[in-house]
N, C-alpha and C positions, 0 to 999 in steps of 0.2 A: 523515414529518414535513413540515408545510408551513412554508416560510420566507417571511417578508414583510418589507417596508421600510415604515415609517410616518414621518411628520413632523408630530408634534403635541406640545403640552406634556406633560411627564412626568406631571402630575397627572391627565391625561385619558386615559392609556393603560389600557385594559382588559386585565388579565392576572391570573392566579393568583399570579404571582411577577414582580416587576419588579426587575431587577438594575441596580445603580448602581455602575459601576466607578470606583475612586479610587485614585490613586497614593500613594506614601509621603507621609504627613502628620506634621509636627511637632506634637505635642500641645499645645505652647505657641503656635504661630503658624500654625495651619492656616486656610485660607481655601477655601470651597467654590466650584466653578465655577458660572457663572451659572444654567444649567439645573438644577443640583442644589440651589442656594440657593432657587430658586422652589419646587421640590418640597418642600424642607424647611419653607418657610413654611406650604405647605398641610397639612404634617403636624404643624404646631404646634411645630416646632423639635426633633423627636425625633432627627433625624440629628445636629444640632448637640450634643444631649446625649450621644450615643454618642461622638462624637469628643472632647468635652470631657473625658469620663471617662477617656480614654486606652486604652479597652479595644479600640478599632479604630484602628489606625495606617496601613492601606492596604498592608501587607506582602503580598508576592505569596502568593496562596492563602488569605489570612485573609478570613473572612467574619462578618457580624453581621446577624441576621434581625430585622425590625421588622414588627409587625402594624399595619395602617393603621386599623382600626376605622372603615372607610368615609369617612375623611377625603379620600382619593383614589380613583380608579377601580380601582387595583390592589389585591388583598387583602393582599399581602405585598410588602416592600421588602427586597431583599437587598443589603447593602453588600459589595462584592467587592474585594479588594486587587489592585492591579496591580504592585506593587513599585516601584522607582525609575523616575522618569519618564524618565531617560537610557537606561534599558535597555528601555523599552517598544517592542515591535515586533509583527508579525503573529503570531509564533510564540507570544508571551504571550497575545494576544487569542484565538488558537485554543484554547489551554488553558483560558483563562477562560470561554469559551463552553461548552466541554465541562464545566467545573466547575459552571457554573450549571445545566445539565442534570441533573447528578448531584444537586445540592442540591434541585432541583425535584422529583425523584423521591422524595427523603427526605420532603418536605413536601406530597406528594400535589397537585402543581401540574402540570396538563396544558397550560396556556397560559402561556408566559413571554415576556418581553421584556427587552431590553438596551438601556440608553441608550449612544449613541456616546460613547465616552471623550473627555473634554475634553483633547485633545493635538494640537498642531500637527505632531507628528512623522509622523503617518500620514494618508494621504489617505482619503476616505471609501469609495471602491471597494475598497481593500485591506482596509479594516475590515470591509466587508460580506462579501467573500469568506471572510476568516478566521473570521468569526462563523458563516456557513453551514456551513463545513467542520467547525469545532469542535463545533457543535451536532449535526451529524449523525454524526460519528465518536464523539462522546461519548455518543450514544444507543444506540450499537451494543450488542446482546445476541445471544447464541447460546444458545437454550433450547428449541429445536424438539423435542428428545427428552426434555425434563422433562414428566411426566405430571400434575403438580399445581403450583399456585401456591405461592410461599414467602412468608415473612414480610419478605423483603427483606434487604439487607446490614446488618451490624451494625458495620461499621468506617468507615462514611461514604463508601464508594466503591460504584459500581454493581457488581452481581454479573455474572458471565459468562453471562447468560441473556438471550434476545431479548425475552420477554414477561413479565418478572418483575413480580409485582404482590403487594401486601399481601393477607393472607387475608381481610380484611374487604371485598375487592372494590374499595376506592377506587383511583382511577387513579394511576399512577406514571410511566407512559410520557408523555413530552412530545410532544404532537400538533401544537402550533403555537408557532413561535418567531418573534418580531418583533425587528428592530433599529430603534431610534428614532434617526433622524438629525436635525440641528438645523434644516436648511433644506430646503424643498419642492424647491428646484432641484437638490438632491443625490439626489433619489429615483431618477430614471431610471438613472443611472450606477450607483447602488447596487444597483438590482434586477438589472441585467445581471451584475454582480460576484457577487451572491448566487446567481444561477442557475448561474454557472460553479462556485462552490464546492459547490453542491449536487450537481452532476454528479460532481465530483471526489470528494466524500465518499461518495456512493452507490457510485461505482466501486471505491473502496478497501474499502467494506463487502462489496461483491460478492466481491471476492478474498478477504477474511476468511472469509466464508461457505463458499467452496470448500475453503479450507486447513483450516477447523475441522471440516468433515464427517468422521465416522469412516471409517476405511478400508473397512469392510464395506459401507458405503452409497455409496462413491465410488471404485470400481475404475476402470481405464482407460476401459472402454466407458461407464460412467456419466459420467465427466468429459467424454467427447466428447458425450454427450447434453445435458449442461448447456450446453456451448459452442454446440451447434446451436440450442438454445432461445434463448439469449441473442442469437445472431446473428439470428435471425428477429425478435426484439423490437425490435432497434435498427437493423436494415437492413445487416448485414454479409454478405458472401459467405462461405460456410462449406464446407470439404471436409474429410472424414475418411478417412484412408488406414488400411484395416485390414490384417490380417496378410498376406493374399495380395498386396496391393499392395506392402507393405514388402518382401516376398520378391522380387517382381518388380523392384523398385528396389535389390536387393542391400543393404539395410540391415542387415547382419549384426551390427553392434555393438549397435543398439537391440534387434533380435530376440533376441540372446543374453541380454540383461539379463531380458527377459520370459519366458525359456524355463522357468524354475522355477515359474511361477505358472499356475493354471488360468484366469486372466484374461489374454487376449491383448493385446499392445501396440495402440496407436493413434497415428496422427500427425495432430494437429488443425491445420488451416490455415485462418486467418481473414483476410479482406481488407476493408479499408476504402477506398472509391473504387477498386475493382478496374477497371483499364482495360478497355474494350470492345474486342472483337476485330474488327479491320478486314478488308479483302479479303485472302484468301490466308492467313487465320488469324493474322497478326501482330497484336501488341498495340501500339497507338499510345499511347505514354506521354506525357502532358501534366504529370504531377506527379512530384516526387521520390519515389523508392521507399525506404522505411526498413523494415527487418525486425527484429522483436523476437522472440527465440527464448527459450522457457522450459522448464526441467527440470520434468517433471511426473510424477515418481515418487510414485505415490499411497499407496504404503507400501514402506518400506525395511527389510527384516529383516537386511540385510547379506549375504543369499544364504548361500553355503556358507561364507564368511568371516563367520559369523554374529555379530551385535552382542551385548553383554551385554544381560541381560533389561531392566535399568533404562534403557539407551540406546534401547530400542525405543519407549518410551512416547510420544514426541513424533513419531514418524516419519510420522505422517499429514501433517505439515507439510512433508514432503520434496517436495511438489509446489508449494510456495509461489511459486517462480519462474514456473511455468506459470500459476498463479492470478493473479499480477501482470500477466502479459502479457494474459490475458483481460480483466482489469479495465481495462487501458489501452485495448484496442481498443473496449471498451464506451464509454468516454468519448470516444475519437476519433470514433466514429459520432454521438454525441449532440451533440457540439460542431461537428461537421461540418468537421473540420480539412481544409485544401486540400492534402492530401498523399495518396500511396498508402502506407497503412501495413499491413504484413503481420505477423500473428502466427502463430508456428509453435511448437506445444507437443508434445513427445514424451512420451506418457503410457504408463507401464509400471508393473508391480508387481515388486519384486525379492524372490523367495522361494527358500528352499532346498528341493530335491527331487531325485528321481533324474534329472530332466531339466534341472536347473539348470547353467549354465555354471560353469567351474571355473578356479581358478588354474592357470596354465601352458597354458591354452587359447590358441590364436591365432585371432583373429577378422579377417574381411575386412569393412571398412567400405564404406559406399556411395561413398565417394571412390576405392576401390580400395586404399587403404593398409591394411596388415596391422597388427594390434594384439597385443602380448603381454599376457595377462592376468596380473596379479600380486596382485590382491586383489578379490573380487567385491563388497566393500562400497564400492569406488570406482566405482559403477555410473552415477552421473550423467554423468560426463564422456563415457562411451560413448553414452549417449543423445544428448548434445549433439553429439557428433562427426558423427553422421548427420543430425540436425536442421539444424545449421549448414551442412553441405554441401547439403542439400536447399534451404534458403533462399537460399544463395549462387548455386547453379547454375540454380535455377528462375526466381528473380526479378531477378538481377543487380542488387542494391541499391545505393543510393549510400552506405548505412552499415548495420551490423548491430550490435545489442546483445543480448546474452544475459543472463539472470538465472537463478540457481541457487543452492540451498542446497548448496554443493558440498563445503566442507571445514570440519572442526573446527579446523583450523589458523587459519582466519580468525577464529574466536572467541577463540582463545588470543592472537593478535595485536592484536585490536581490541576485546575484550570485547564487550558488547552495545550498544555505543554508536555503531557505524558498521559499514557494509558495505565490503568490499574492492573496488577498482576497478582492473582492469588493462586495458591497451589497446595496440594497435599504432599508435595515432594520437593525438598530444598534444592536438591541438585538439578532437577529439570528447571525449577524456577530461576536458578542461577544461570543456567545455560541460555534460557530465553532471554534473560536480561543482558547478557553478554552479546548474544546476537543482535539485540536491538541496539546496543551501544555501537556495534560495529558498523551498523548501516545508517546510524542516525535517527532511529526511531526510539524514543525514551519510553521505558516501562518502569513503574515503580511498585515494589512489593508492599502488599497490605497483608494484615494478619488474618488468619483463618483458624480460629481456636475452637476447642471443644464447646465453650460457652456459646459461641455463635451457632453452632450447629444444634445445640439443645434449645437455643432460643427459637428455632424454626419448627419445632414440634407443635402440633395442633391439638387442641382438646377435643375436636370433633372428627379429625381425620389423622392420617400419619404425619402429614406435614402441612404447614400453612404457607401460602404463596408469598407473602411479604412479612417483614419483621419491624415495621414502624420506621419512624424517621432517623433514628439513631443508628449509625454504621450501615447505611443503606447499601454501600457497595459490597461490603463483607457478608451482610446477611443474605443478599442475593446469591453470592458464591457458596454460602453455607446451604442454601436451598439446593443448589445444583449438586453439592457434595452428596446429599441424600440419594442421588441416582448414579453416583459414581463410586463412592466408598473409598476405601484406602488400598485396595488390592491391585490397582493399576495407577502408575504415576500419571497425574492429570494437573493441568494448568488452565486457568480461566483468565482470559485477556478482556477486560472491560474497556473497549475502545470508544466509548461514548465521547470522552474529551477530545479525540483525535481524528474521528472518522470524516469530518467535513469541516470546512473553515470559512469564515467571512473575512479573512485577513490575507489578501494575495501577496505572494512573493514571486520572485523569479522562477523558482523551482515548483511552486505550488499555486495554480490559480484558484479562484473562488470555487467552492463546492466540494466535491468528493476528494479525498486524499489518497485512497488506496492504501492506507495505513496497515501494516501487518505482513503485506505480501513479502517484502524483502527480508523482514525479520524472520519469518517462517522459512523461507529458502536458505538464508544464511545458517539457521539452526540445523536444517536437513542436510545441508552440504557438509557439515562437520559432525554429523551424527555419530560417526565412529569414535569420536573423542568424548562423547556424552556418556558418562558412566552413571547409571541409574542404579 
């Protein structure tokens, strides 16, 4: 999708559909903003007629479609409700942009435009970024495995298919989206902001694509190939450690998880702004190093502690943490962030077989610590144990953040409305939470106390894999802490509640969400303000 910024009278904007956002209107005392009033005069008072009828009141999500009959350059005008003016923010605008894209698809409109909302609450660059993000996220489809076009959605929302079109061949995919600002002086800043929003939206969609891929098409070695291809495209350094290298590095925890599958594990390592090696092989670091670590379990059957059949259906999404890390690294490269950002993804498939690891096994991790296995369906923390140790010892980062669909307990605690956030460093935790709030991805802090860490000690090994039913999300993080310690600021994001959804919205179709990509990039963009 091509995103553009224009500054011209609304009546002169050429589009298949021109969206006009309006806040809550009192049907007895409404007054149109100046630009909309000018457009209304060109339309012969059609907007005023709709408002006078009381059929459209500007409620959030409400729409009214008008056909212009050639009175203005646009073919259709769509009134879109913003809701109460006092609640208008970039999150509302992001949703509105996605809604306009959905409505355009229903009305066979490939070229859309949106008038800048008449509100002093928001600066134009923020509006432009939200518009670009919403339009791109709202246009997302995953239908690469559908062999025929369909007649499109019947419930007013986009279907979960990337190239969905009506059977008569008329276009429904939006190819051009323009934001119309009021003054020409605003165009330059708005274009820069829209470019940022485009990168963020496309990076999140990249993560969605990976997570939505069926497990037979994306085993660990295929995920590694996707990472290599993306790295070449955007200019990242990429290294993939195969089974022999993992054995050499004594990554016994990660290797154990993959032992039951015919698809062998991979450790994917991406670097943005990789330091150049100086004389004697040392790396002269000129930028802060931040490591992002992702769980990349491409399918999780539960292993010998096998899941119920119904619980396996969405387990292709168990690599969503890894997908988010890859998406974030893609954005870092395209935005040329002045940081050394490392992405480490442990890619494995957890399957039951005669070679699978077992409950009661004792594994030796890359750190040298031994792990008592209590449940083979708690495999993600084993993968992360070795991946975190690798990231910490190889890159000696200023901070580490991991993302994982780690526990069902997080879903029980937080529903599908927020991810869990646990950390050994309060200022890092606060910075991540603020970044999430800024982009509309909720993260909620949970405690990580000494009692939780002590609880994870084993009577037959150094640590035990699980801590029982109580405080499952926290004890999982406490297990990870044993492989991180307190000498590096670290945060764990349990994205199990938010990684995929069965509740479609204009901005989010069914399936993978790409949660975490924009939070990570927002955090990294403001890293100089994070005082650890």
